[in-house]
C-alpha positions as CSV (number, residue, x, y, z in Angstrom):
1,X,-14.1,78.3,12.5
2,X,-16.7,75.6,12.2
3,X,-20.0,76.2,10.4
4,X,-23.2,74.1,10.6
5,X,-25.8,75.2,8.1
6,X,-29.3,74.5,9.5
7,X,-31.5,76.3,6.9
8,X,-31.6,77.7,3.5
9,X,-34.2,79.1,1.1
10,X,-34.6,80.8,-2.3
11,X,-37.5,83.0,-3.6
12,X,-36.8,84.4,-7.0
13,X,-33.6,86.4,-6.9
14,X,-33.4,86.4,-3.1
15,X,-31.9,83.7,-0.9
16,X,-30.9,83.0,2.7
17,X,-28.7,80.7,4.7
18,X,-28.8,80.2,8.5
19,X,-26.9,78.1,10.9
20,X,-24.6,77.8,13.8
21,X,-20.9,78.6,14.1
22,X,-18.0,77.8,16.5
23,X,-14.7,79.6,16.6
24,X,-11.8,77.6,18.1
25,X,-8.2,78.5,18.7
26,X,-5.2,76.5,17.4
27,X,-5.4,74.2,20.5
28,X,-9.1,73.5,20.0
29,X,-10.4,75.7,22.8
30,X,-13.8,77.3,22.0
31,X,-13.5,81.1,21.7
32,X,-17.1,81.8,20.6
33,X,-20.2,80.1,19.3
34,X,-23.6,81.3,18.1
35,X,-26.0,81.6,15.1
36,X,-25.8,83.4,11.8
37,X,-28.1,84.6,9.0
38,X,-26.9,85.6,5.6
39,X,-29.2,87.1,2.9
40,X,-28.2,87.0,-0.8
41,X,-29.4,88.5,-4.1
42,X,-28.7,87.0,-7.5
43,X,-27.2,89.6,-9.7
44,X,-26.1,88.8,-13.3
45,X,-26.1,85.1,-12.4
46,X,-24.0,85.5,-9.2
47,X,-25.2,85.2,-5.6
48,X,-24.0,88.3,-3.7
49,X,-24.2,88.9,0.0
50,X,-26.6,91.8,0.8
51,X,-27.0,91.2,4.6
52,X,-25.0,89.2,7.1
53,X,-25.6,89.0,10.8
54,X,-24.6,86.8,13.7
55,X,-25.4,86.5,17.4
56,X,-23.0,85.1,19.9
57,X,-24.2,82.7,22.6
58,X,-21.9,84.3,25.1
59,X,-23.1,86.9,27.5
60,X,-22.4,90.6,26.8
61,X,-19.2,92.1,28.2
62,X,-19.8,93.8,31.6
63,X,-20.1,97.6,31.6
64,X,-17.0,99.5,32.5
């Protein structure tokens, strides 16, 4: 998996990171790519994930 961070911010004890991702197989073929957003909260001096979401660039699977 490759990760390209494109944004980040902090306000008090809350922070966020956003970017793009690419998932490749062992031969280097792209399996998926898209965007992500992770939200963190500082608790006892540590940054902990509180929300994590991603959106694939690929179209949805067809209905069965």
